C-alpha positions in Angstrom: 0.0 0.0 0.0 1.5 3.4 -1.1 1.1 6.0 1.7 1.2 9.7 0.9 1.5 12.8 3.1 -0.8 15.3 1.5 -3.2 18.2 2.1 -6.9 17.7 2.7 -8.9 20.8 1.7 -11.5 22.3 4.0 -13.1 25.7 4.3 -15.5 27.5 2.1 -15.3 28.7 -1.5 -12.2 30.9 -2.0 -11.3 30.5 1.7 -9.1 27.4 1.8 -7.9 25.7 5.0 -6.0 22.4 4.9 -5.2 19.5 7.1 -1.9 17.7 6.6 -2.8 14.0 6.6 -1.4 10.5 6.0 -3.6 8.8 3.4 -3.6 5.9 1.0 -2.5 7.1 -2.4 -5.7 5.6 -3.9 -8.1 7.4 -1.6 -9.8 10.7 -2.8 -8.4 14.0 -1.8 -10.9 14.8 0.9 -11.7 11.2 1.7 -10.5 8.6 4.1 -7.1 9.2 5.8 -5.0 7.2 8.2 -3.7 10.0 10.6 -3.9 13.8 10.9 -0.5 15.5 11.4 -1.4 19.1 11.5 -3.0 22.1 9.7 -2.0 24.7 7.1 -3.7 28.0 6.6 -2.4 29.9 3.5 -4.6 32.9 4.0 -2.7 34.4 6.9 0.5 36.3 6.2 2.8 34.5 6.8 0.9 31.2 6.4 0.0 29.5 9.6 1.5 26.0 9.9 0.9 23.7 12.8 2.5 20.2 12.6 3.5 17.4 14.9 7.2 17.0 14.0 7.6 13.7 15.7 4.7 12.0 13.9 5.8 13.5 10.6 9.3 12.3 11.1 8.1 8.8 12.0 6.0 8.6 8.8 8.9 9.8 6.7 11.1 7.1 8.1 8.4 4.5 7.4 8.5 5.6 3.7 5.5 7.9 3.3 5.9 10.1 0.3 5.0 13.8 0.7 3.4 15.7 -2.1 5.3 18.8 -3.4 3.4 21.3 -1.2 3.7 19.1 1.9 7.4 18.7 1.2 7.9 22.4 1.2 5.9 22.7 4.4 8.1 20.0 6.1 11.2 21.7 4.8 10.0 25.0 6.2 9.3 23.5 9.6 12.6 21.6 9.7 11.3 18.0 9.6 13.3 17.1 6.5 16.5 18.7 8.0 15.9 16.6 11.2 15.5 13.5 9.0 18.7 14.3 7.3 20.6 14.7 10.6 19.2 11.5 12.0 20.3 9.6 8.9 23.8 11.0 9.5 23.6 9.6 13.1 22.6 6.2 11.7 25.6 6.2 9.3 27.9 7.0 12.2 29.0 10.4 11.0 28.2 12.1 14.3 26.4 11.4 17.5 22.8 12.2 18.4 23.7 15.0 20.7 25.6 16.9 17.9 22.6 16.4 15.6 20.2 17.8 18.1 22.6 20.7 18.8 22.7 21.5 15.0 18.9 21.3 14.8 18.3 23.6 17.7 20.8 26.2 16.3 19.0 26.0 12.9 15.6 26.2 14.6 16.5 29.3 16.7 18.0 31.1 13.6 14.9 30.1 11.6 12.5 31.4 14.2 14.4 34.7 14.3 14.1 35.0 10.6 10.4 34.3 10.6 9.8 36.8 13.4 11.7 39.5 11.4 9.5 38.8 8.4 6.3 39.0 10.5 7.5 42.3 12.0 8.2 43.7 8.6 4.8 42.7 7.3 3.1 44.1 10.4 4.9 47.4 9.8 3.9 47.6 6.2 0.3 46.8 7.0 0.1 49.5 9.7 1.7 52.0 7.3 -1.0 51.3 4.8 -3.7 51.9 7.4 -2.5 55.3 8.6 -3.8 58.0 6.2 -1.2 60.1 4.4 -1.0 63.7 5.5 -3.2 65.9 3.3 -1.2 68.3 1.1 -3.1 71.2 -0.3 -1.9 73.0 -3.3 -1.7 76.8 -3.0 -2.2 78.6 -6.2 0.0 81.5 -7.0 -1.7 84.8 -7.7 -2.2 85.4 -11.4 -0.1 88.2 -12.7 -0.8 90.2 -15.8 1.3 89.1 -18.8 4.4 91.2 -19.4 4.5 92.8 -22.8 7.6 91.8 -24.6 9.6 94.2 -26.7 9.5 93.5 -30.4 12.6 91.7 -31.6 14.2 93.0 -34.7 14.5 90.2 -37.3 18.0 89.5 -38.7 18.3 90.2 -42.4 18.4 87.1 -44.5 21.7 86.8 -46.4 21.8 84.6 -49.4 25.0 82.6 -49.9 26.5 82.2 -53.3 25.8 78.8 -54.9 28.8 76.8 -55.7 29.5 76.0 -59.3 28.1 72.6 -60.2 29.6 70.9 -63.2 27.0 70.4 -65.9 26.3 66.9 -67.0 26.8 65.9 -70.6 24.1 63.4 -70.7 20.8 64.3 -72.2 17.6 63.5 -70.3 16.1 60.2 -71.3 12.7 60.3 -73.0 10.2 57.6 -73.2 9.8 56.1 -76.6 
């Protein structure tokens, strides 16, 4: 039985809300599922993602195949990085304490980055809400046009035409 990690759509028309589920690949999109791992709301900025990392990691290690969107969500939440680190532990490249230390360092850096993005978005949103100061145009008083003095036109001087050699050919006539 092929098992997939995929999104199950809920919510009304044009207002999607998704559950991240483990389901048989043959079952319909919103149909029967094996286990619910979390939720995903793309309408909030940034998108709200709640997922049980341990359950997701267990299913990945069992061989569940995530869809493209779920793979991006798992990567964003660090589940795929944790799987990568645990595979290194299994191969003997480093111990589990080092793997968890690397993951916590990445996680704290990632959370700081996400909070900066949220703060920037919140600032942009509040700037849009505050009305811009009203600038009023003050018209300058209309002045009478100043009469300009007539300008004397410069005399036109004709330049001598250079001698052009005459052609010896006669003009062609139609016959």
